[in-house]
C-alpha positions in Angstrom: 50.4 -66.9 59.1 49.7 -70.7 59.4 50.3 -73.1 56.6 47.2 -72.9 54.3 47.4 -76.6 53.6 46.7 -77.3 57.2 44.0 -74.7 57.7 40.4 -75.6 57.8 37.3 -73.6 58.3 35.2 -74.0 61.4 31.5 -74.4 61.1 29.7 -71.2 61.7 31.7 -68.1 62.4 33.9 -68.8 65.5 33.8 -66.6 68.5 37.4 -65.5 68.9 38.3 -65.1 72.6 41.4 -64.2 74.6 43.1 -66.9 76.7 41.9 -66.0 80.2 38.4 -65.2 79.0 38.2 -68.6 77.2 39.3 -70.5 80.3 36.7 -68.7 82.4 33.9 -69.4 79.8 34.8 -73.1 79.5 35.1 -73.5 83.3 31.6 -71.9 83.7 30.2 -74.1 81.0 29.3 -71.0 79.0 31.7 -71.5 76.0 30.1 -71.9 72.6 30.9 -75.1 70.8 32.7 -73.2 68.1 34.9 -71.2 70.5 38.2 -70.1 68.9 41.0 -68.9 71.3 43.7 -66.5 70.2 47.0 -67.5 71.7 49.1 -65.1 69.6 48.6 -63.1 66.4 47.6 -65.5 63.7 47.6 -68.5 66.2 44.2 -69.8 67.0 43.1 -73.0 68.7 39.7 -74.7 69.2 38.1 -77.7 70.7 38.9 -80.8 68.7 39.8 -84.5 69.2 38.0 -87.0 71.3 38.2 -84.9 74.5 36.7 -81.8 72.9 36.1 -78.9 75.2 37.8 -80.5 78.2 40.9 -81.2 76.0 40.9 -77.5 75.0 40.6 -76.4 78.6 43.6 -78.5 79.6 45.7 -77.2 76.7 44.7 -73.6 77.6 45.6 -74.0 81.2 48.9 -75.6 80.3 49.7 -72.8 77.9 48.8 -70.2 80.6 51.1 -72.0 83.0 54.0 -72.1 80.5 53.5 -68.3 79.8 53.5 -67.6 83.5 56.7 -69.6 84.1 58.4 -68.1 81.1 57.7 -64.6 82.5 59.4 -65.5 85.7 56.3 -65.8 87.9 56.9 -67.9 91.0 55.3 -71.3 90.6 53.3 -70.8 93.8 51.3 -68.0 92.0 50.4 -70.3 89.1 46.9 -71.8 89.6 47.0 -75.6 89.3 45.4 -77.0 86.2 42.7 -78.6 88.4 42.4 -80.3 91.7 43.4 -84.0 91.9 45.7 -85.7 89.5 45.6 -84.0 86.1 44.9 -86.1 83.1 47.6 -85.0 80.7 49.7 -86.4 77.9 53.1 -87.7 79.3 55.0 -85.3 77.0 53.2 -82.3 78.5 53.9 -83.5 82.0 57.6 -83.9 81.1 57.8 -80.3 79.7 56.1 -78.8 82.8 58.3 -80.8 85.2 61.4 -79.5 83.3 60.2 -75.9 83.5 59.6 -76.3 87.3 63.1 -77.7 87.8 64.6 -74.7 86.0 62.9 -72.3 88.4 
């Protein structure tokens, strides 16, 4: 379980959604503001920070890509995060590049 000192309650009960379902909801613009995504047992993420829902979508797509690569899927089968140049933190780009180079 997470560190109780870093835990905070979300306003209103959060809708807990699986990774792929959450990505689809956000892409369709149908995600509730208080969406909570379960990445693993006792590991939940939600929209926060200045980028809000778009930041969450980017993190979820990156997490899905890392899971796919770690399971040995060919990088060609991994759907790109979005068309055009992705807007991502330089550390995330470095991690993804390192994972591609290993494959």
